[in-house]
C-alpha positions as CSV (number, residue, x, y, z in Angstrom):
1,M,61.9,-41.5,42.5
2,N,61.6,-38.7,40.0
3,K,61.0,-41.2,37.2
4,L,58.2,-42.8,39.1
5,L,56.6,-39.5,39.9
6,N,56.7,-38.5,36.2
7,T,55.1,-41.8,35.2
8,L,52.3,-41.4,37.8
9,T,51.7,-37.8,36.6
10,R,51.4,-38.9,33.0
11,R,48.9,-41.6,34.0
12,A,46.9,-39.3,36.1
13,A,46.7,-36.8,33.2
14,R,45.4,-39.3,30.7
15,P,41.8,-39.5,32.0
16,R,41.5,-35.8,32.0
17,H,42.8,-35.6,28.4
18,A,40.5,-38.4,27.4
19,E,37.5,-36.6,29.0
20,A,38.5,-33.5,27.1
21,Q,38.6,-35.5,23.8
22,V,35.2,-37.0,24.6
23,D,33.8,-33.5,25.4
24,L,35.2,-32.1,22.2
25,S,33.8,-34.9,20.2
26,Q,30.4,-34.4,21.7
27,R,30.5,-30.7,21.0
28,R,31.4,-31.4,17.4
29,A,28.6,-33.9,17.1
30,W,26.2,-31.4,18.5
31,H,27.3,-28.7,16.0
32,V,26.9,-31.2,13.2
33,E,23.4,-32.1,14.4
34,T,22.5,-28.4,14.6
35,A,23.8,-27.8,11.1
36,R,21.9,-30.7,9.7
37,A,18.7,-29.4,11.4
38,F,19.1,-26.1,9.7
39,E,20.0,-27.8,6.4
40,N,16.6,-29.5,6.6
41,L,15.0,-26.1,7.3
42,T,16.7,-24.6,4.3
43,D,15.0,-27.2,2.2
44,I,11.6,-25.7,3.1
45,D,12.6,-22.1,2.2
46,P,10.9,-22.3,-1.2
47,V,7.8,-23.7,0.4
48,L,7.7,-20.8,3.0
49,T,8.3,-18.3,0.2
50,E,5.4,-19.7,-1.8
51,I,3.1,-19.7,1.3
52,F,4.1,-16.1,2.0
53,F,3.3,-14.8,-1.5
54,Q,0.1,-16.9,-1.8
55,N,-1.2,-15.0,1.3
56,Y,0.3,-11.7,0.2
57,R,-1.9,-11.9,-2.9
58,Q,-5.0,-13.1,-0.9
59,I,-6.8,-9.7,-1.3
60,S,-6.0,-8.0,-4.5
61,P,-5.7,-4.2,-4.0
62,S,-8.8,-2.8,-5.7
63,L,-7.6,0.7,-6.2
64,L,-4.0,0.3,-7.4
65,G,-4.3,0.5,-11.2
66,P,-8.0,1.4,-11.7
67,V,-7.8,4.5,-9.4
68,Y,-4.1,5.0,-8.5
69,G,-1.5,5.6,-11.1
70,V,1.2,3.0,-10.2
71,R,4.8,3.9,-11.0
72,R,8.2,2.5,-10.3
73,S,10.9,4.4,-8.5
74,S,14.7,3.9,-8.5
75,K,15.5,6.7,-6.0
76,S,15.0,7.3,-2.3
77,K,12.3,9.8,-3.1
78,E,10.5,11.2,-6.1
79,T,9.8,14.9,-6.8
80,T,7.1,16.3,-9.0
81,A,6.8,20.0,-9.9
82,R,3.3,21.0,-10.8
83,V,2.9,23.4,-13.6
84,G,-0.2,25.4,-14.6
85,S,-2.5,24.7,-17.5
86,F,-2.5,26.3,-21.0
87,G,-5.1,28.4,-22.6
88,D,-6.9,27.6,-25.8
89,P,-4.9,27.4,-29.0
90,K,-4.9,30.6,-31.1
91,P,-5.7,30.9,-34.8
92,W,-2.7,30.8,-37.0
93,D,-1.5,34.3,-37.9
94,G,1.8,33.6,-39.5
95,Q,3.6,32.4,-36.4
96,V,3.1,30.0,-33.5
97,H,1.5,31.4,-30.4
98,Y,3.5,30.4,-27.3
99,D,1.8,30.2,-23.9
100,A,3.6,30.3,-20.5
101,A,2.4,27.8,-17.8
102,D,2.6,29.2,-14.3
103,P,4.9,27.4,-11.9
104,D,3.0,25.7,-9.1
105,Y,3.7,23.6,-6.0
106,Q,6.6,21.1,-5.7
107,I,5.7,17.8,-4.2
108,E,8.0,15.2,-2.7
109,W,7.3,11.5,-2.4
110,T,9.5,9.9,0.3
111,H,9.4,6.1,0.3
112,T,8.7,4.3,3.6
113,T,10.5,1.1,4.3
114,L,8.2,-1.5,6.0
115,T,9.5,-4.7,7.6
116,N,8.2,-7.6,9.6
117,G,9.3,-11.2,10.3
118,F,9.5,-14.2,12.6
119,K,12.2,-16.4,14.1
120,V,12.4,-20.2,14.1
121,Q,14.1,-21.9,17.0
122,K,16.0,-25.2,16.8
123,E,13.5,-26.9,19.1
124,L,10.7,-26.4,16.7
125,L,12.5,-28.5,14.2
126,E,13.5,-31.1,16.7
127,D,9.8,-31.4,17.7
128,M,8.7,-31.3,14.1
129,Q,6.4,-28.3,14.7
130,Y,6.3,-27.5,10.9
131,Q,2.7,-26.4,10.9
132,G,3.6,-23.5,13.2
133,I,6.3,-22.4,10.8
134,F,4.0,-22.7,7.8
135,D,1.3,-20.7,9.7
136,S,3.9,-18.0,10.5
137,A,4.8,-17.6,6.8
138,S,1.1,-17.5,6.0
139,N,0.3,-14.8,8.6
140,L,3.3,-12.8,7.6
141,G,2.1,-12.7,3.9
142,Q,-1.3,-11.7,5.1
143,S,0.2,-8.9,7.2
144,F,2.0,-7.4,4.2
145,N,-1.1,-7.7,2.0
146,R,-3.3,-6.1,4.6
147,K,-0.9,-3.1,5.0
148,V,-1.0,-2.4,1.2
149,V,-4.8,-2.6,1.2
150,K,-5.0,-0.4,4.3
151,D,-2.7,2.2,2.7
152,E,-4.5,2.4,-0.6
153,A,-7.8,3.0,1.4
154,S,-6.1,5.6,3.7
155,V,-6.3,8.4,1.2
156,F,-10.1,8.0,1.1
157,N,-10.4,7.4,4.9
158,N,-8.5,10.6,5.6
159,A,-9.9,12.6,2.7
160,F,-11.7,15.0,5.0
161,S,-9.2,15.1,7.8
162,S,-7.3,18.2,8.8
163,S,-4.5,15.9,10.0
164,Y,-3.8,14.7,6.5
165,L,-3.1,17.7,4.3
166,G,-2.1,17.8,0.7
167,Y,0.4,20.0,-1.2
168,D,-1.9,23.0,-1.0
169,G,-2.3,22.8,2.8
170,V,-5.9,21.4,2.9
171,A,-7.5,18.0,2.9
172,L,-8.1,16.1,-0.3
173,C,-11.8,16.9,-0.3
174,S,-12.3,20.5,0.8
175,D,-14.2,23.6,0.0
176,S,-11.1,25.7,0.4
177,H,-8.5,24.5,-2.2
178,P,-6.6,27.5,-3.7
179,R,-6.9,27.5,-7.4
180,S,-3.1,27.6,-7.7
181,K,0.0,28.6,-5.8
182,S,-0.4,32.2,-7.1
183,D,-4.2,32.4,-7.1
184,A,-6.1,32.2,-3.8
185,Q,-9.5,31.9,-5.4
186,L,-11.2,28.8,-3.8
187,V,-12.2,25.6,-5.5
188,D,-14.7,23.2,-3.9
189,N,-14.6,19.4,-4.3
190,Y,-16.4,18.7,-1.0
191,L,-20.1,17.7,-0.9
192,G,-20.5,18.1,2.8
193,T,-22.2,15.4,4.7
194,K,-24.8,14.4,2.2
195,A,-26.0,10.8,2.2
196,L,-25.5,8.6,-0.9
197,N,-28.7,8.6,-2.9
198,E,-29.7,9.3,-6.4
199,A,-30.2,13.0,-6.1
200,N,-26.9,13.6,-4.2
201,L,-25.0,11.3,-6.6
202,E,-26.1,13.5,-9.4
203,E,-25.1,16.6,-7.6
204,A,-21.6,15.1,-7.0
205,V,-21.3,14.2,-10.7
206,V,-22.3,17.8,-11.7
207,Q,-19.9,19.3,-9.2
208,L,-17.0,17.1,-10.4
209,E,-17.6,17.8,-14.0
210,G,-17.7,21.6,-13.3
211,L,-14.4,21.9,-11.5
212,G,-12.1,24.4,-13.1
213,D,-8.3,24.3,-13.5
214,D,-5.8,26.9,-12.4
215,R,-7.1,29.3,-15.0
216,G,-10.7,28.6,-14.5
217,E,-11.0,26.5,-17.6
218,Q,-13.0,23.3,-17.6
219,T,-11.1,20.2,-16.7
220,V,-13.5,18.1,-18.8
221,A,-13.7,15.6,-16.0
222,M,-16.2,12.8,-16.4
223,A,-17.6,10.8,-13.5
224,T,-16.5,7.2,-14.1
225,H,-16.4,5.5,-10.7
226,L,-18.2,5.6,-7.4
227,V,-15.9,4.6,-4.5
228,V,-17.5,3.5,-1.2
229,G,-16.8,1.2,1.8
230,R,-18.7,-1.9,2.8
231,Q,-21.4,0.1,4.7
232,L,-22.6,1.6,1.4
233,R,-22.1,-1.5,-0.7
234,M,-25.8,-2.3,-1.3
235,T,-26.6,1.4,-2.0
236,A,-23.8,1.8,-4.5
237,L,-24.8,-1.4,-6.4
238,K,-28.4,-0.3,-6.5
239,L,-27.7,3.2,-7.8
240,T,-25.4,2.0,-10.6
241,G,-26.4,-1.5,-11.3
242,S,-29.8,-1.2,-13.0
243,P,-30.6,0.4,-16.4
244,Q,-33.8,1.7,-14.9
245,E,-34.2,4.1,-12.0
246,P,-33.6,2.3,-8.7
247,E,-36.5,1.7,-6.3
248,T,-39.2,2.8,-8.7
249,G,-42.0,1.0,-10.5
250,N,-41.6,2.8,-13.8
251,N,-39.2,2.3,-16.7
252,A,-37.4,5.7,-16.5
253,I,-33.7,5.3,-17.5
254,N,-31.1,5.3,-14.8
255,T,-28.5,7.9,-15.8
256,H,-25.9,6.5,-13.4
257,T,-25.8,3.0,-14.7
258,G,-22.5,3.7,-16.5
259,I,-20.7,4.6,-13.3
260,V,-18.5,1.8,-12.0
261,P,-19.0,1.0,-8.3
262,V,-15.8,0.2,-6.4
263,I,-16.5,-1.3,-2.9
264,H,-13.3,-1.2,-0.8
265,P,-13.5,-3.4,2.4
266,L,-11.3,-1.0,4.4
267,I,-12.9,2.3,3.6
268,T,-14.7,3.1,6.9
269,G,-18.0,4.7,7.6
270,K,-20.5,6.0,5.1
271,K,-18.1,8.3,3.1
272,W,-18.4,8.1,-0.6
273,F,-16.6,9.5,-3.6
274,V,-17.3,10.2,-7.3
275,I,-14.1,10.2,-9.4
276,D,-12.8,10.5,-12.9
277,A,-10.5,7.5,-13.1
278,G,-8.7,8.8,-16.2
279,M,-7.6,11.8,-14.2
280,S,-7.0,10.0,-10.9
281,V,-4.3,7.8,-12.4
282,K,-2.4,10.9,-13.3
283,S,-2.9,12.7,-10.0
284,L,-3.3,10.0,-7.3
285,L,0.1,8.2,-7.4
286,W,1.6,5.1,-5.8
287,F,5.4,4.7,-6.2
288,W,6.8,1.2,-5.7
289,R,10.5,1.5,-4.7
290,L,10.6,-2.2,-3.7
291,N,7.8,-4.7,-4.0
292,A,7.3,-7.1,-1.2
293,E,10.2,-9.6,-0.9
294,F,10.8,-12.6,1.4
295,G,14.2,-13.3,2.8
296,V,16.1,-15.6,5.3
297,A,19.0,-14.9,7.7
298,D,20.8,-17.3,10.1
299,D,22.3,-16.8,13.5
300,L,23.7,-20.2,14.3
301,G,26.6,-18.9,16.4
302,G,24.5,-16.6,18.6
303,T,20.8,-17.4,19.3
304,L,20.6,-20.6,17.2
305,V,17.6,-19.4,15.3
306,R,16.7,-18.9,11.6
307,S,15.0,-15.6,10.8
308,F,12.4,-15.1,8.1
309,Y,11.6,-11.6,7.1
310,A,9.8,-9.6,4.5
311,R,10.1,-5.9,3.5
312,M,8.8,-3.4,1.0
313,R,9.2,0.2,0.2
314,Y,6.7,2.6,-1.3
315,S,5.1,6.0,-1.1
316,F,1.7,7.4,-2.2
317,G,-0.5,10.5,-2.3
318,W,-2.0,13.0,-4.7
319,Q,-0.6,15.9,-6.8
320,D,-4.0,17.3,-7.7
321,F,-7.5,17.2,-6.3
322,R,-9.7,17.8,-9.4
323,W,-10.3,14.1,-10.0
324,V,-12.6,13.6,-7.0
325,V,-15.7,14.9,-5.2
326,G,-16.4,13.4,-1.8
327,S,-19.1,13.4,0.9
328,N,-18.7,12.4,4.5
329,P,-22.1,11.5,6.1
330,S,-22.1,10.6,9.8
């Protein structure tokens, strides 16, 4: 009897064991299928990377380089210590004359880390929805490009705002800059709310070129660029583009024809700026800690998705104001 029961028990157990084997086999096959799907997705990684960077470069930043001084950084933050200017050299009288530059403000540039990305589910591959994946990479590149272009314009968009103060506690374009940390005499690089026209452009040029340094000496600034947004595009081109005076019927020379117009698509309103680009690249700085990069991460054991992401790190701002005069018409 016991032998018969053992035989029946073994026979009854076989189907359950067989079902378990079948179930295990199916699960293995499912995992293989999933892995193969993601292997196929891996093959398009270079394509997505190229799509990302093509759209990341869609709009070239127009201020980085010509107006901003672009630098590399290998640290979490950069620190600059302003020092005062020197007086004029002295005639030789048997020994070198040594001057002492006054210590000034210390400025810190703390890099911001920016990230964004998208996830691809297995079903998108099963249904061959590749266009949606390509579009996501394209849109991600555009997002990172737009952020850089926004930020390079933000210094000018916020140049008159009391919410965006510089190292000396005032806005970039202000009539109340202290001459230095130890000298409260005011320096003015704000033209008020004057509209962009020939007369006001000349006034801004004269004001820029008359700004003094921390000792009151001339900075020898020269107006080289006129920076505006899209609302003043036509006006800026007319004022600087003709060798003759704009909107006149005579042949009088246009004294502003040597000024280079810079029309930035994301500078808002009718604000405009006259700058010395040679000085701005030393004072208006952009530190790249990490240029935009595109990466991939898998989560096959959890959510069964493949994640595509991008990130970048940088900081920007100014360490002097004497390179610009700005006006903020309504």
